[in-house]
C-alpha positions as CSV (number, residue, x, y, z in Angstrom):
1,L,-71.0,0.2,29.7
2,I,-72.3,2.2,32.5
3,P,-74.8,-0.4,33.8
4,D,-72.3,-2.9,33.8
5,L,-69.9,-0.4,35.5
6,L,-72.4,0.0,38.4
7,R,-73.3,-3.4,38.9
8,L,-69.0,-4.4,39.8
9,I,-69.0,-1.2,41.7
10,D,-72.3,-2.9,43.7
11,Q,-70.6,-6.4,44.0
12,F,-66.8,-4.6,45.1
13,A,-68.8,-2.2,47.9
14,A,-69.6,-5.8,49.5
15,S,-66.3,-7.1,49.0
16,P,-63.4,-6.4,50.6
17,L,-61.7,-4.0,47.6
18,K,-64.4,-1.8,49.6
19,S,-61.9,1.3,49.2
20,L,-61.7,0.3,44.7
21,A,-65.7,1.1,45.6
22,D,-65.4,4.2,47.0
23,T,-63.0,5.1,44.3
24,L,-64.8,4.9,41.2
25,T,-67.8,5.9,43.2
26,S,-66.5,9.2,43.3
27,W,-64.7,9.0,40.3
28,L,-68.1,8.1,38.4
29,E,-69.3,11.6,37.0
30,P,-65.7,12.6,35.4
31,V,-65.7,8.2,34.2
32,A,-69.2,9.2,32.1
33,R,-67.8,12.4,30.8
34,M,-64.8,10.7,29.0
35,W,-67.1,8.1,27.8
36,R,-69.7,10.9,26.4
37,F,-67.6,13.5,25.1
38,S,-63.9,11.5,23.8
39,R,-61.1,9.2,24.6
40,N,-58.2,11.9,24.6
41,N,-57.5,14.8,24.7
42,G,-55.8,15.8,21.4
43,I,-58.0,19.7,21.4
44,T,-56.3,20.9,23.7
45,E,-52.8,19.4,23.0
46,G,-52.9,21.1,20.1
47,F,-53.7,24.2,21.1
48,H,-51.0,24.1,24.0
49,T,-48.5,22.7,20.5
50,K,-49.8,26.2,19.2
51,M,-49.1,28.4,21.5
52,E,-45.5,26.6,22.6
53,M,-44.6,27.7,18.3
54,I,-46.2,31.0,18.8
55,S,-43.0,31.5,21.9
56,R,-40.7,29.6,20.4
57,R,-41.1,32.1,17.2
58,A,-41.2,35.4,19.3
59,F,-38.1,34.8,21.2
60,G,-40.8,35.5,24.6
61,F,-42.9,38.6,24.2
62,R,-41.8,41.7,26.7
63,N,-45.5,41.3,28.3
64,F,-48.1,38.2,29.3
65,H,-50.8,40.5,27.7
66,N,-49.4,41.1,23.5
67,Y,-48.8,37.2,24.6
68,R,-52.5,36.1,25.3
69,L,-53.9,38.1,22.3
70,R,-51.4,36.9,19.7
71,V,-52.9,33.2,21.4
72,L,-56.4,34.5,21.4
73,A,-56.4,35.5,17.8
74,L,-54.8,32.5,16.8
75,C,-56.4,29.5,18.9
76,G,-59.8,31.1,17.8
77,W,-61.6,34.2,19.7
78,N,-64.9,35.4,18.5
79,G,-64.2,38.9,19.9
80,V,-64.5,39.2,23.5
81,I,-61.9,39.4,26.1
82,N,-62.9,38.1,29.6
83,R,-60.7,40.0,32.4
84,V,-60.4,37.4,34.9
């Protein structure tokens, strides 16, 4: 599909739709990445749902550090905490 997309962009670059060709060119890498890896964000949404359930069960943590530790424990954690 990517060669077809590149041919389409080349056709648009020589037409009045040049701005569309520029937009497609600037987004080419993210579009290719989407086709390569996944077509949805189900994993991200699953983690978000799990984090919301943690918040609802706790009725709000007293500090963010405790909430963060609970999220890391329930959403998968390799034992290393990166303090960024």
